[in-house]
VOLOKOL-910037 format. One record per residue: residue number from 1; x, y, z of N, C-alpha, C in turn. Coordinates in steps of 0.02 Angstrom, whole numbers. Layout:
# VOLOKOL-910037
   zakol      n.u      n.v      n.w     ca.u     ca.v     ca.w      c.u      c.v      c.w
     NUM        X        Y        Z        X        Y        Z        X        Y        Z
...
//
This chain:
# VOLOKOL-910037
   zakol      n.u      n.v      n.w     ca.u     ca.v     ca.w      c.u      c.v      c.w
       1      -47     -999     -196      -37     -934     -180      -19     -900     -252
       2      -27     -837     -265       -6     -801     -315       26     -741     -296
       3       75     -713     -344      106     -656     -323      125     -613     -386
       4      150     -554     -381      192     -516     -436      225     -463     -400
       5      271     -445     -444      324     -392     -420      318     -320     -459
       6      321     -267     -418      316     -214     -451      372     -172     -430
       7      406     -128     -471      458      -83     -454      441      -11     -452
       8      464       13     -394      440       86     -378      514      134     -386
       9      499      184     -421      562      228     -417      541      306     -402
      10      565      332     -354      545      400     -336      583      450     -386
      11      542      491     -407      574      543     -455      609      597     -426
      12      677      586     -419      728      629     -386      741      611     -308
      13      691      628     -275      694      613     -201      627      598     -162
      14      638      574     -102      571      565      -70      589      563        9
      15      545      572       52      558      556      121      496      504      150
      16      515      460      190      472      418      222      473      440      304
      17      446      496      315      451      522      382      438      472      443
      18      483      482      486      475      447      555      427      483      600
      19      376      458      616      332      496      650      347      527      715
      20      399      491      744      426      512      810      481      573      804
      21      501      582      744      551      636      735      520      701      745
      22      553      747      778      532      811      797      563      875      775
      23      627      882      793      674      932      777      706      920      716
      24      707      858      699      735      837      630      687      793      595
      25      666      806      536      624      767      501      662      712      464
      26      669      650      506      714      606      483      669      555      433
      27      705      505      403      670      459      350      695      388      367
      28      631      336      356      650      270      358      691      256      286
      29      727      201      289      760      178      239      726      151      178
      30      667      132      191      619       91      144      550      121      149
      31      507      113      108      438      129      119      399       89      169
      32      375      114      216      332       71      275      279       32      238
      33      268      -21      267      214      -67      240      140      -25      230
      34      133       19      276       72       56      274       69      106      214
      35      127      127      195      140      177      132      121      122       62
      36      146       69       64      139       22        7       65        0       -1
      37       29       -7       54      -36      -27       51      -75       41       24
      38      -48       96       52      -81      155       24      -78      162      -45
      39      -31      145      -77      -15      156     -150      -67      104     -179
      40      -79       50     -158     -116      -10     -188     -194       22     -179
      41     -209       37     -122     -267       59     -107     -292      123     -155
      42     -246      165     -165     -251      221     -206     -259      199     -278
      43     -228      158     -306     -234      119     -368     -303       92     -380
      44     -327       59     -328     -393       30     -322     -452       77     -317
      45     -427      143     -300     -483      184     -284     -531      185     -230
      46     -489      153     -168     -525      139     -115     -522      203      -72
      47     -579      220      -25     -579      280       22     -516      275       69
      48     -501      333       94     -445      343      143     -445      300      194
      49     -498      292      230     -505      245      291     -513      175      280
      50     -518      155      214     -531       87      194     -467       38      201
      51     -465        3      248     -410      -43      273     -411     -111      254
      52     -454     -126      198     -458     -200      175     -391     -223      147
      53     -358     -190      119     -295     -211       90     -245     -241      137
      54     -249     -218      198     -208     -248      262     -224     -330      258
      55     -286     -341      257     -308     -416      272     -296     -459      195
      56     -289     -423      150     -288     -460       76     -221     -484       64
      57     -169     -454       77     -109     -467       51      -44     -473      101
      58        3     -506       76       73     -498      111      120     -463       66
      59      174     -431      100      227     -393       59      289     -421       69
      60      337     -411       23      406     -417       29      432     -347       -4
      61      488     -333       26      524     -268        7      593     -275      -12
      62      623     -253      -67      700     -257      -73      722     -193     -107
      63      762     -153      -74      797     -104     -105      843     -130     -158
      64      837      -80     -216      879     -103     -267      947      -55     -281
      65      954       -7     -240     1010       31     -240     1033       51     -175
      66     1095       80     -160     1120      101      -94     1068      165      -74
      67     1060      167      -16     1014      217       17     1053      280       23
      68     1055      330      -26     1090      392      -19     1046      433       19
      69     1075      479       60     1029      523      102     1061      597       94
      70     1017      639       87     1031      707       92      996      751      140
      71     1020      797      171      982      845      220      974      908      196
      72      922      942      205      915     1019      191      882     1056      244
      73      880     1115      246      839     1153      277      775     1176      253
      74      710     1151      278      643     1171      258      606     1208      304
      75      555     1238      265      510     1285      302      454     1249      321
      76      432     1230      383      369     1197      403      318     1236      425
      77      259     1225      396      209     1267      415      172     1230      477
      78      148     1262      533      115     1238      589       43     1246      585
      79       -4     1199      589      -71     1205      578      -97     1217      647
      80     -142     1268      659     -171     1279      717     -248     1298      702
      81     -288     1283      769     -359     1290      761     -382     1230      744
      82     -453     1236      728     -499     1170      713     -511     1161      639
      83     -497     1215      596     -503     1214      526     -574     1227      509
      84     -615     1255      556     -684     1261      532     -678     1338      507
      85     -633     1373      523     -630     1443      502     -572     1458      457
      86     -582     1500      403     -527     1514      356     -464     1555      391
      87     -402     1523      380     -346     1570      410     -302     1578      344
      88     -279     1642      344     -235     1664      287     -166     1652      296
      89     -143     1652      360      -76     1638      377      -62     1585      429
      90       -7     1548      422        4     1503      473       81     1514      503
      91       82     1504      570      154     1510      590      205     1457      557
      92      267     1466      561      309     1422      521      373     1418      566
      93      410     1365      546      484     1368      581      531     1335      534
      94      587     1350      531      641     1310      496      662     1243      529
      95      669     1191      486      672     1121      521      720     1086      464
      96      770     1047      489      816      997      437      766      943      421
      97      766      928      358      725      867      325      778      831      290
      98      769      760      293      809      705      272      774      685      208
      99      812      678      161      775      657       89      826      586       66
     100      790      539       37      814      491        6      825      507      -72
     101      884      502      -91      893      524     -156      881      465     -212
     102      833      475     -249      817      429     -310      814      357     -289
     103      782      338     -239      776      270     -210      733      222     -258
     104      753      167     -258      724      114     -316      704       56     -261
     105      650       25     -272      623      -34     -227      589      -86     -266
     106      603     -144     -259      551     -205     -291      510     -221     -227
     107      446     -218     -253      397     -232     -200      358     -299     -222
     108      356     -352     -178      323     -409     -192      252     -426     -161
     109      204     -438     -201      134     -433     -166      113     -520     -179
     110       82     -537     -127       54     -609     -128      -11     -604      -99
     111      -61     -650     -129     -132     -652     -105     -162     -716     -148
     112     -224     -715     -134     -259     -765     -189     -256     -742     -250
     113     -269     -776     -308     -267     -767     -378     -314     -713     -389
     114     -376     -711     -377     -426     -654     -389     -397     -585     -372
     115     -378     -585     -304     -359     -517     -276     -293     -494     -316
     116     -249     -540     -325     -186     -527     -361     -200     -502     -429
     117     -253     -534     -464     -266     -500     -533     -292     -433     -536
     118     -343     -421     -480     -375     -358     -474     -313     -303     -455
     119     -276     -321     -411     -216     -268     -391     -170     -253     -441
     120     -153     -308     -485     -107     -302     -546     -148     -252     -596
     121     -208     -267     -612     -232     -228     -659     -238     -157     -635
     122     -253     -142     -575     -249      -77     -550     -197      -33     -551
     123     -140      -70     -534      -76      -37     -534      -57      -23     -611
     124      -83      -64     -660      -71      -51     -729     -107       11     -743
     125     -170       18     -720     -216       67     -737     -240      103     -676
     126     -207      149     -634     -231      160     -569     -282      219     -577
     127     -335      205     -523     -389      250     -528     -364      324     -505
     128     -316      337     -467     -295      398     -455     -218      399     -450
     129     -185      462     -461     -116      474     -470      -83      432     -405
     130      -30      405     -416       11      364     -362       70      408     -340
     131       83      407     -275      133      441     -245      163      409     -186
     132      221      424     -168      246      388     -102      285      445      -61
     133      287      442       13      318      491       46      266      547       57
     134      266      592       13      226      646       17      180      651      -42
     135      122      689      -34       68      694      -95       98      727     -154
     136      145      767     -142      181      796     -209      241      757     -228
     137      257      698     -207      313      653     -232      282      599     -271
     138      274      606     -336      251      551     -375      302      498     -389
     139      276      436     -407      321      386     -426      314      347     -479
     140      366      322     -509      366      287     -580      363      205     -560
     141      311      181     -585      300       98     -568      308       64     -629
     142      341        6     -623      346      -50     -672      311     -109     -649
     143      263     -132     -680      227     -196     -647      249     -254     -690
     144      261     -310     -660      287     -377     -692      218     -428     -672
     145      216     -472     -733      156     -514     -724      152     -561     -674
     146       91     -575     -647       84     -622     -595      111     -697     -602
     147      136     -727     -558      149     -800     -562      128     -838     -504
     148      133     -899     -508      108     -938     -447      178     -944     -410
     149      174     -943     -337      224     -933     -301      227     -996     -242
     150      280    -1028     -233      283    -1091     -178      331    -1063     -128
     151      321    -1090      -64      370    -1091      -10      421    -1137      -16
     152      479    -1107        2      538    -1151       -2      588    -1128       53
     153      644    -1167       59      695    -1145      117      766    -1112       71
     154      785    -1069       97      846    -1039       69      883     -997      107
     155      951     -984      100      989     -939      136     1006     -877       92
     156      983     -875       28      994     -825      -13      930     -781      -16
     157      924     -721       17      858     -681       30      868     -620      -13
     158      815     -615      -55      805     -551     -104      766     -488      -65
     159      748     -496        0      707     -447       24      716     -434       92
     160      687     -383      136      706     -375      207      676     -446      241
     161      696     -439      300      679     -492      343      647     -465      410
     162      607     -503      448      589     -485      519      636     -499      571
     163      639     -459      618      693     -463      672      758     -440      657
     164      803     -462      703      873     -430      692      923     -481      673
     165      966     -468      623     1007     -520      600     1076     -479      579
     166     1121     -524      573     1192     -490      570     1196     -464      491
     167     1253     -418      489     1261     -381      423     1196     -353      381
     168     1147     -325      427     1093     -294      407     1083     -218      440
     169     1044     -187      402     1030     -118      429      959     -142      462
     170      953     -113      529      895     -130      564      857      -73      576
     171      791      -80      564      748      -21      583      678      -51      603
     172      647       -3      637      578      -15      661      521       18      628
     173      486       -7      589      441       30      537      371       20      551
     174      329       60      530      254       50      537      229      -17      496
     175      189      -54      523      167     -114      480       93     -106      461
     176       51      -90      517      -18      -79      485      -57      -40      552
     177     -112      -15      520     -159       30      569     -208      -18      609
     178     -220        1      662     -269      -29      709     -328       18      722
     179     -384        2      698     -438       47      716     -479       27      767
     180     -492       80      819     -538       81      868     -590      133      870
     181     -649      117      842     -696      171      834     -671      227      782
     182     -660      288      795     -638      334      755     -567      346      764
     183     -526      315      813     -458      321      820     -416      268      786
     184     -362      288      773     -315      245      738     -247      234      779
     185     -211      177      779     -147      174      804     -112      127      761
     186      -43      135      771        5       90      722       35       35      756
     187       42      -22      719       83      -86      745      149      -73      706
     188      197      -78      741      272      -84      710      299     -152      708
     189      348     -158      658      388     -224      651      452     -192      648
     190      502     -232      678      574     -226      674      596     -269      621
     191      628     -243      565      655     -274      515      725     -267      505
     192      751     -315      463      831     -302      444      833     -303      367
     193      860     -258      351      881     -242      275      948     -270      253
     194      956     -331      223     1021     -363      209     1068     -321      170
     195     1127     -323      185     1175     -284      149     1201     -325       80
     196     1188     -384       86     1204     -428       27     1150     -490       31
     197     1135     -522      -29     1077     -565      -26     1087     -636       13
     198     1163     -658       19     1170     -716       61     1178     -694      132
     199     1125     -732      174     1145     -727      251     1171     -802      275
     200     1169     -797      335     1216     -856      372     1163     -898      405
     201     1097     -901      388     1048     -945      406     1002     -954      357
     202      970    -1012      364      914    -1029      311      849    -1010      338
     203      804     -988      286      736     -964      308      683     -983      272
     204      628     -993      283      567     -998      236      553     -942      189
     205      555     -949      124      550     -898       85      496     -921       33
     206      474     -866      -15      428     -877      -66      467     -873     -134
     207      462     -916     -180      505     -913     -243      469     -876     -292
     208      497     -808     -305      463     -768     -355      510     -771     -415
     209      493     -818     -455      536     -822     -519      618     -829     -505
     210      632     -866     -451      706     -875     -433      720     -832     -383
     211      683     -775     -355      703     -736     -306      672     -764     -243
     212      705     -770     -191      689     -793     -125      667     -730      -77
     213      596     -729      -75      567     -672      -36      535     -688       25
     214      543     -652       76      503     -662      146      442     -606      136
     215      396     -637      149      323     -599      148      304     -583      219
     216      284     -521      235      261     -503      297      198     -471      286
//
């Protein structure tokens, strides 16, 4: 198996909105797996509903800085009607919105060699502009060269882990889309974000140039 790492840095701030939030637009601490596959699909130039990347790759995620949050009042437009006729104005309401301030993440991608090379080249020269969170939140990406990765056992973890573990921030985040005809639903995973790299149990990890990464 082959893999590579790329670093994403949100320019100023971003929000990974929790779909269940209503009166408050709250944010996940890390980009959901669906968001990361969307970045890769965008770089490849795939169509919006093309979900092939879900079957191609495994992903690891590592926050590189403390998650700093800020909240401000935002004006949110409410969409009404079918969209078939032109509307000049839309109702709106004030709502508190949570932002992550200048978050930085290392993202680890693993797949067979051909797909890794294709994704690596696409992130270096994307077919479309890359963004995370919202469509107006551009992202700066640094891409590291692909390497061959091997599975090993370690208690030093450089990425998020699945399930609930001690000394971790626990969140339930979107993992992938499930399509049934024209309808889509979300599969979620409960993940733990380690507060420090060393944890109290050994796990199967993949070695990315000395970094022990759990791929999901």
